[in-house]
ZAMI-14241 format. One record per residue (C-alpha): residue in three letters; x, y, z; residue number from 1. Coordinates in Angstrom, 2 decimals. Last residue first. Layout:
BEGIN
ALA	X	Y	Z	NUM
...
***
This chain:
BEGIN
UNK	-26.30	37.43	1.87	403
UNK	-25.91	35.49	-1.36	402
UNK	-23.15	32.85	-1.01	401
UNK	-20.59	33.63	-3.69	400
UNK	-19.49	30.63	-5.75	399
UNK	-15.79	31.18	-6.83	398
UNK	-15.80	30.49	-10.57	397
UNK	-14.38	27.18	-11.94	396
UNK	-12.21	26.22	-14.86	395
UNK	-11.12	22.69	-14.24	394
UNK	-14.51	21.42	-15.60	393
UNK	-13.90	22.87	-19.12	392
UNK	-15.46	19.52	-20.58	391
UNK	-15.59	16.96	-17.86	390
UNK	-19.22	16.27	-17.96	389
UNK	-20.22	13.97	-15.13	388
UNK	-21.46	10.62	-16.05	387
UNK	-18.91	8.20	-14.69	386
UNK	-17.68	10.10	-11.87	385
UNK	-21.37	10.63	-10.72	384
UNK	-22.06	7.00	-11.05	383
UNK	-19.21	6.06	-9.10	382
UNK	-20.03	8.38	-6.32	381
UNK	-23.56	6.86	-5.90	380
UNK	-22.12	3.42	-5.96	379
UNK	-19.54	4.17	-3.23	378
UNK	-21.91	6.03	-1.00	377
UNK	-24.49	3.33	-0.77	376
UNK	-24.51	3.20	3.05	375
UNK	-26.98	4.11	5.82	374
UNK	-26.08	7.67	6.74	373
UNK	-23.25	9.60	8.28	372
UNK	-25.22	10.98	11.19	371
UNK	-25.38	7.42	12.62	370
UNK	-28.39	7.03	14.74	369
UNK	-28.22	5.47	18.18	368
UNK	-31.41	3.86	19.45	367
UNK	-29.70	0.82	20.85	366
UNK	-27.28	3.04	22.74	365
UNK	-29.75	5.04	24.75	364
UNK	-30.16	2.34	27.49	363
UNK	-26.37	2.20	27.99	362
UNK	-26.35	5.88	28.75	361
UNK	-28.97	5.69	31.35	360
UNK	-27.47	2.53	32.91	359
UNK	-24.01	4.26	33.33	358
UNK	-21.24	2.22	31.58	357
UNK	-20.16	4.88	29.25	356
UNK	-20.75	7.56	31.91	355
UNK	-18.09	5.93	34.18	354
UNK	-15.74	5.52	31.30	353
UNK	-16.08	9.20	30.61	352
UNK	-15.43	10.17	34.07	351
UNK	-12.34	8.13	33.94	350
UNK	-11.15	10.05	30.88	349
UNK	-11.82	13.29	32.84	348
UNK	-9.67	12.10	35.75	347
UNK	-6.77	11.00	33.48	346
UNK	-6.58	14.07	31.34	345
UNK	-7.04	14.43	27.57	344
UNK	-10.30	16.11	28.02	343
UNK	-13.62	14.34	27.33	342
UNK	-16.13	13.96	24.64	341
UNK	-18.66	11.00	24.84	340
UNK	-20.00	9.86	21.53	339
UNK	-23.23	7.62	21.40	338
UNK	-25.42	10.57	20.71	337
UNK	-23.87	10.76	17.19	336
UNK	-21.20	13.19	16.39	335
UNK	-20.61	15.70	13.43	334
UNK	-17.03	16.71	13.51	333
UNK	-15.90	20.08	15.05	332
UNK	-13.32	18.74	17.44	331
UNK	-11.94	15.49	16.08	330
UNK	-8.25	16.12	17.28	329
UNK	-9.38	18.09	20.30	328
UNK	-9.18	15.79	23.26	327
UNK	-10.46	12.26	23.77	326
UNK	-13.52	10.81	22.15	325
UNK	-14.94	8.04	24.26	324
UNK	-17.24	6.14	21.82	323
UNK	-20.21	4.06	22.92	322
UNK	-21.59	1.12	20.86	321
UNK	-24.61	0.86	18.68	320
UNK	-22.57	-0.83	15.95	319
UNK	-23.53	2.00	13.44	318
UNK	-22.38	4.49	16.02	317
UNK	-18.79	3.07	15.80	316
UNK	-18.29	3.80	12.15	315
UNK	-18.12	7.59	11.67	314
UNK	-17.40	8.97	15.08	313
UNK	-15.16	6.34	16.70	312
UNK	-13.76	5.82	13.21	311
UNK	-12.48	9.31	13.18	310
UNK	-9.83	8.29	15.61	309
UNK	-9.51	10.15	18.95	308
UNK	-9.12	7.50	21.74	307
UNK	-11.52	4.88	22.89	306
UNK	-14.02	2.76	20.85	305
UNK	-16.61	1.06	23.20	304
UNK	-17.90	-2.17	24.66	303
UNK	-16.22	-4.37	22.20	302
UNK	-17.76	-7.07	20.04	301
UNK	-19.06	-5.27	16.83	300
UNK	-15.90	-3.13	16.83	299
UNK	-13.68	-6.30	16.46	298
UNK	-15.42	-7.32	13.22	297
UNK	-14.91	-3.77	11.93	296
UNK	-11.09	-3.96	12.75	295
UNK	-10.66	-7.60	11.44	294
UNK	-12.44	-6.93	8.09	293
UNK	-10.84	-3.54	7.63	292
UNK	-7.28	-4.51	8.15	291
UNK	-5.76	-4.77	11.50	290
UNK	-2.69	-2.75	10.87	289
UNK	0.07	-1.91	13.23	288
UNK	-1.59	-4.07	15.86	287
UNK	-1.41	-4.23	19.60	286
UNK	-2.64	-6.61	22.33	285
UNK	-3.55	-6.05	25.99	284
UNK	-4.73	-8.55	28.68	283
UNK	-1.24	-9.75	29.20	282
UNK	0.01	-6.45	30.34	281
UNK	3.83	-5.65	30.46	280
UNK	4.81	-5.99	26.75	279
UNK	1.46	-4.50	25.70	278
UNK	2.35	-1.20	27.56	277
UNK	5.91	-1.05	26.25	276
UNK	4.62	-1.58	22.63	275
UNK	1.90	0.99	23.04	274
UNK	4.43	3.55	24.47	273
UNK	6.54	3.07	21.40	272
UNK	3.61	3.57	19.07	271
UNK	2.68	6.80	20.85	270
UNK	6.06	8.22	20.60	269
UNK	6.40	7.12	16.97	268
UNK	3.29	9.19	16.08	267
UNK	5.18	12.36	17.16	266
UNK	4.37	14.14	13.95	265
UNK	1.97	11.99	11.79	264
UNK	2.86	8.59	10.40	263
UNK	-0.33	6.97	11.75	262
UNK	-0.83	5.71	15.32	261
UNK	-1.13	1.93	16.38	260
UNK	-4.21	0.01	16.82	259
UNK	-4.68	-1.17	20.33	258
UNK	-7.03	-3.89	21.69	257
UNK	-7.54	-3.76	25.39	256
UNK	-9.28	-6.59	27.37	255
UNK	-10.63	-5.87	30.78	254
UNK	-11.62	-8.28	33.61	253
UNK	-12.32	-5.79	36.36	252
UNK	-10.85	-4.63	39.79	251
UNK	-7.99	-2.55	38.57	250
UNK	-9.25	-2.17	35.04	249
UNK	-10.52	1.39	35.37	248
UNK	-7.35	2.39	36.99	247
UNK	-5.19	0.88	34.20	246
UNK	-7.27	2.36	31.44	245
UNK	-6.99	5.85	33.00	244
UNK	-3.22	5.63	33.38	243
UNK	-2.95	4.40	29.62	242
UNK	-5.27	7.43	28.78	241
UNK	-3.15	9.97	30.71	240
UNK	0.16	8.53	29.19	239
UNK	-1.51	9.22	25.68	238
UNK	-1.95	12.83	26.53	237
UNK	1.45	13.29	28.19	236
UNK	3.48	11.54	25.33	235
UNK	1.36	13.11	22.49	234
UNK	1.60	16.70	23.73	233
UNK	4.76	17.93	22.06	232
UNK	3.34	21.11	20.49	231
UNK	-0.38	21.03	19.68	230
UNK	-1.58	21.46	16.04	229
UNK	-0.60	17.85	15.43	228
UNK	-2.89	16.23	17.98	227
UNK	-0.97	12.90	17.77	226
UNK	-3.16	9.75	17.03	225
UNK	-4.94	7.43	19.57	224
UNK	-6.66	4.19	18.81	223
UNK	-8.19	1.87	21.29	222
UNK	-10.77	-0.75	20.72	221
UNK	-12.11	-1.64	24.28	220
UNK	-13.31	-4.67	25.94	219
UNK	-15.11	-5.44	29.35	218
UNK	-15.88	-9.02	30.43	217
UNK	-12.98	-10.26	28.44	216
UNK	-12.35	-11.05	24.74	215
UNK	-9.70	-13.75	24.00	214
UNK	-6.62	-12.85	21.79	213
UNK	-4.91	-14.56	18.99	212
UNK	-6.45	-11.90	16.77	211
UNK	-7.53	-14.31	14.15	210
UNK	-8.59	-16.92	16.50	209
UNK	-10.53	-14.51	18.52	208
UNK	-12.13	-13.39	15.30	207
UNK	-13.27	-16.81	14.54	206
UNK	-14.87	-17.15	18.02	205
UNK	-16.56	-13.94	17.82	204
UNK	-17.91	-14.44	14.28	203
UNK	-16.19	-12.47	11.49	202
UNK	-17.79	-9.77	9.41	201
UNK	-19.07	-10.52	5.99	200
UNK	-18.24	-7.07	4.50	199
UNK	-21.08	-5.38	2.66	198
UNK	-23.08	-3.21	5.24	197
UNK	-20.24	-2.37	7.55	196
UNK	-17.84	-1.61	4.63	195
UNK	-20.41	0.59	3.01	194
UNK	-20.91	2.52	6.23	193
UNK	-17.30	3.65	6.08	192
UNK	-17.93	5.71	2.99	191
UNK	-19.95	8.22	4.93	190
UNK	-22.89	9.82	3.07	189
UNK	-23.48	10.85	-0.52	188
UNK	-23.91	14.63	-0.12	187
UNK	-22.81	15.77	-3.56	186
UNK	-21.17	19.17	-4.22	185
UNK	-20.49	19.96	-7.96	184
UNK	-24.05	21.57	-8.69	183
UNK	-23.29	23.57	-5.33	182
UNK	-20.59	25.51	-6.91	181
UNK	-17.56	25.75	-4.47	180
UNK	-16.85	28.90	-2.70	179
UNK	-15.58	27.76	0.64	178
UNK	-19.22	28.11	1.93	177
UNK	-20.09	25.50	-0.68	176
UNK	-17.78	23.06	1.08	175
UNK	-19.30	24.02	4.47	174
UNK	-22.88	23.25	3.01	173
UNK	-21.65	19.79	1.94	172
UNK	-20.33	19.08	5.36	171
UNK	-23.68	19.98	6.89	170
UNK	-25.34	17.79	4.47	169
UNK	-23.26	14.84	5.72	168
UNK	-20.56	12.65	4.52	167
UNK	-19.38	14.70	1.45	166
UNK	-18.45	14.02	-2.17	165
UNK	-16.78	17.11	-3.87	164
UNK	-16.00	17.68	-7.49	163
UNK	-13.73	20.27	-8.80	162
UNK	-10.73	20.03	-6.41	161
UNK	-7.96	22.45	-5.62	160
UNK	-10.18	24.27	-3.10	159
UNK	-11.36	21.08	-1.43	158
UNK	-7.67	20.05	-0.99	157
UNK	-7.00	23.36	0.82	156
UNK	-10.08	22.76	2.92	155
UNK	-8.56	19.32	3.90	154
UNK	-5.05	20.64	4.50	153
UNK	-6.29	23.25	6.91	152
UNK	-8.14	20.62	9.07	151
UNK	-5.33	18.06	8.68	150
UNK	-3.32	20.48	10.79	149
UNK	-4.93	18.87	13.72	148
UNK	-6.99	19.89	16.79	147
UNK	-9.68	21.68	14.82	146
UNK	-10.80	18.61	12.95	145
UNK	-13.69	19.87	10.74	144
UNK	-15.31	18.28	7.73	143
UNK	-16.16	20.06	4.49	142
UNK	-14.37	17.48	2.42	141
UNK	-14.83	13.72	2.86	140
UNK	-14.14	12.72	-0.71	139
UNK	-12.37	14.98	-3.24	138
UNK	-12.62	14.57	-6.94	137
UNK	-9.68	16.05	-8.68	136
UNK	-9.69	17.24	-12.37	135
UNK	-6.22	16.96	-14.02	134
UNK	-4.80	20.23	-15.14	133
UNK	-1.07	19.09	-14.39	132
UNK	-0.88	22.04	-11.96	131
UNK	-4.07	20.79	-10.27	130
UNK	-2.84	17.20	-10.25	129
UNK	0.43	18.41	-8.68	128
UNK	-1.38	20.23	-5.73	127
UNK	-3.63	17.13	-5.32	126
UNK	-0.66	14.80	-4.76	125
UNK	0.87	17.24	-2.18	124
UNK	-2.35	17.48	-0.36	123
UNK	-2.72	13.56	-0.49	122
UNK	0.67	13.24	1.08	121
UNK	-0.23	15.80	3.95	120
UNK	-3.42	13.97	4.96	119
UNK	-6.94	15.42	4.69	118
UNK	-9.58	13.17	3.42	117
UNK	-10.15	11.08	0.35	116
UNK	-8.61	11.34	-3.19	115
UNK	-9.92	10.64	-6.72	114
UNK	-7.95	11.72	-9.74	113
UNK	-10.03	12.05	-12.98	112
UNK	-9.12	11.55	-16.68	111
UNK	-5.91	9.87	-15.69	110
UNK	-2.90	10.10	-17.97	109
UNK	-1.08	7.02	-16.55	108
UNK	2.50	8.16	-17.66	107
UNK	2.28	11.84	-17.11	106
UNK	0.34	11.45	-13.91	105
UNK	2.92	9.00	-12.51	104
UNK	5.74	11.46	-13.41	103
UNK	3.86	14.30	-11.52	102
UNK	3.37	11.92	-8.47	101
UNK	7.18	11.92	-8.00	100
UNK	7.67	15.57	-7.35	99
UNK	4.61	16.31	-5.12	98
UNK	5.17	13.12	-3.17	97
UNK	8.93	13.95	-2.54	96
UNK	8.00	17.46	-1.41	95
UNK	5.41	16.17	1.03	94
UNK	7.86	13.69	2.41	93
UNK	10.37	16.65	2.97	92
UNK	7.70	18.45	4.87	91
UNK	7.00	15.51	7.09	90
UNK	10.92	15.16	7.73	89
UNK	10.99	18.70	8.89	88
UNK	8.01	18.44	11.18	87
UNK	9.54	15.34	12.89	86
UNK	8.30	11.91	12.23	85
UNK	11.57	10.16	11.20	84
UNK	12.66	7.50	8.84	83
UNK	11.40	9.07	5.71	82
UNK	8.05	8.16	4.08	81
UNK	7.85	9.00	0.34	80
UNK	7.72	5.90	-1.81	79
UNK	5.39	5.97	-4.77	78
UNK	3.96	2.72	-5.90	77
UNK	2.19	2.89	-9.27	76
UNK	-0.35	0.95	-11.22	75
UNK	-1.49	-1.02	-8.18	74
UNK	-3.54	-4.06	-9.52	73
UNK	-6.42	-4.90	-7.28	72
UNK	-7.85	-7.59	-4.93	71
UNK	-5.04	-9.19	-2.96	70
UNK	-2.87	-6.35	-4.00	69
UNK	-4.68	-3.78	-1.81	68
UNK	-3.79	-5.96	1.32	67
UNK	-0.06	-6.05	0.08	66
UNK	-0.10	-2.16	-0.05	65
UNK	-0.39	-2.47	3.63	64
UNK	3.43	-2.78	4.21	63
UNK	2.73	-2.89	7.94	62
UNK	3.39	0.63	9.15	61
UNK	7.12	0.21	10.01	60
UNK	7.62	-1.80	6.78	59
UNK	6.45	1.44	4.81	58
UNK	4.92	1.14	1.34	57
UNK	1.25	1.67	2.48	56
UNK	2.29	4.47	4.96	55
UNK	2.71	6.92	2.12	54
UNK	2.04	5.98	-1.40	53
UNK	-0.18	3.59	-3.55	52
UNK	-1.36	4.76	-6.86	51
UNK	-4.43	3.02	-8.44	50
UNK	-6.07	3.12	-11.75	49
UNK	-9.58	1.94	-12.58	48
UNK	-10.91	2.06	-16.15	47
UNK	-14.57	2.91	-16.62	46
UNK	-17.25	2.00	-19.20	45
UNK	-17.23	-1.68	-18.39	44
UNK	-18.12	-0.87	-14.68	43
UNK	-16.70	-3.78	-12.33	42
UNK	-13.43	-1.93	-11.67	41
UNK	-15.26	1.32	-10.74	40
UNK	-17.55	-0.30	-8.21	39
UNK	-14.79	-2.31	-6.79	38
UNK	-12.57	0.73	-6.39	37
UNK	-15.53	2.64	-4.72	36
UNK	-15.65	-0.33	-2.25	35
UNK	-12.01	-0.13	-1.47	34
UNK	-11.99	3.61	-0.76	33
UNK	-12.94	3.64	3.01	32
UNK	-10.65	0.90	3.87	31
UNK	-7.97	2.44	1.68	30
UNK	-8.14	5.62	3.82	29
UNK	-7.75	3.64	7.06	28
UNK	-4.62	1.59	5.62	27
UNK	-3.00	4.89	4.46	26
UNK	-1.67	6.56	1.32	25
UNK	-4.20	6.17	-1.30	24
UNK	-4.71	7.72	-4.77	23
UNK	-7.53	6.57	-6.91	22
UNK	-7.19	7.08	-10.69	21
UNK	-10.45	6.94	-12.74	20
UNK	-9.83	6.52	-16.44	19
UNK	-12.93	6.97	-18.61	18
UNK	-13.37	4.12	-20.87	17
UNK	-10.90	2.09	-23.01	16
UNK	-10.50	-0.68	-20.64	15
UNK	-7.72	-2.09	-18.46	14
UNK	-9.19	-2.81	-14.88	13
UNK	-6.97	-5.15	-13.03	12
UNK	-9.03	-6.85	-10.38	11
UNK	-6.99	-9.93	-9.59	10
UNK	-3.40	-8.80	-10.18	9
UNK	-1.39	-6.68	-12.56	8
UNK	2.37	-6.53	-11.98	7
UNK	4.05	-3.65	-10.26	6
UNK	5.67	-0.45	-11.56	5
UNK	7.81	1.56	-9.12	4
UNK	8.64	5.27	-8.40	3
UNK	10.99	5.84	-5.45	2
UNK	14.32	4.87	-7.05	1
***
């Protein structure tokens, strides 16, 4: 019922080499993994496998597996999303993922499983891989998001993994602090930079046609996710953001481009509020999924990224634009000088808008340095996955930091 085979398409990679299985559950995650998939697929000594699960298979979230299939074969599709976003339904989705992924592992027999980030479905897939004695390579470990339960899931995923590819040296140090051997921790930089460097981004006129939306004098790319370690705050916090946007736009020509929330607890509340807002404001538009090309192309033409998405910290600085980072969801992550932190309250968000457009802040933006590097993460990671000795790799000692 839940586990499906699909036909091979463009970049099917059936070879006799080491089998690298990438598991992906969200549009944003795949956007970061796609260049690694290309690197693996083009290597004659590697065989690429892809398992799609989570939001990729949900009509509510745009059936984004279709974007993957434009370039790659998906070996397995595993449906786990239930028709609710309560804590109970999330727990049940995790259970489905852990049960069904085991059958996929048995059939595909991967040599290495590759995952990125900190979502609940990825945690479940990694837990099964550990029990199945399949080495796991974890991308983007060591980061901190103190406002979300993703923080705990991420560290747990790191402890169940044997290889670690981090975005900064600080994150690498934190993985080592968790007891992981430094010889298996690699600071390769942020994977999102590869997209910025390699994708042929759209011109402004072509982008406007793609979006069916004209840019205004002021433009914002807005993404806001629930803060999952807080109880029932999504409606109030996102409401404060909408109120601040309306007040800022009172005497200005402002364009607002929303991307919807993930399948987190209370995410549907935010998405319903976005739909209501867009229906009543001609200068606003919303997307369930923009895709990496349109999303990054939009980022190069807006005045700021607004909300609490990690892309405001990891990708926006490379475009030399400001980020208004609201609340605690991204608390603890490395941040460029272009990031403005504020409370999830209307008045504080308005202060952040004022700072964003202040002459002193605008003057600093051209010299912004992205702490997540200059690209090349996918190629570095592929080479390590290709060359690493897997003999006895799943047996690991706790690495004690010498006092």
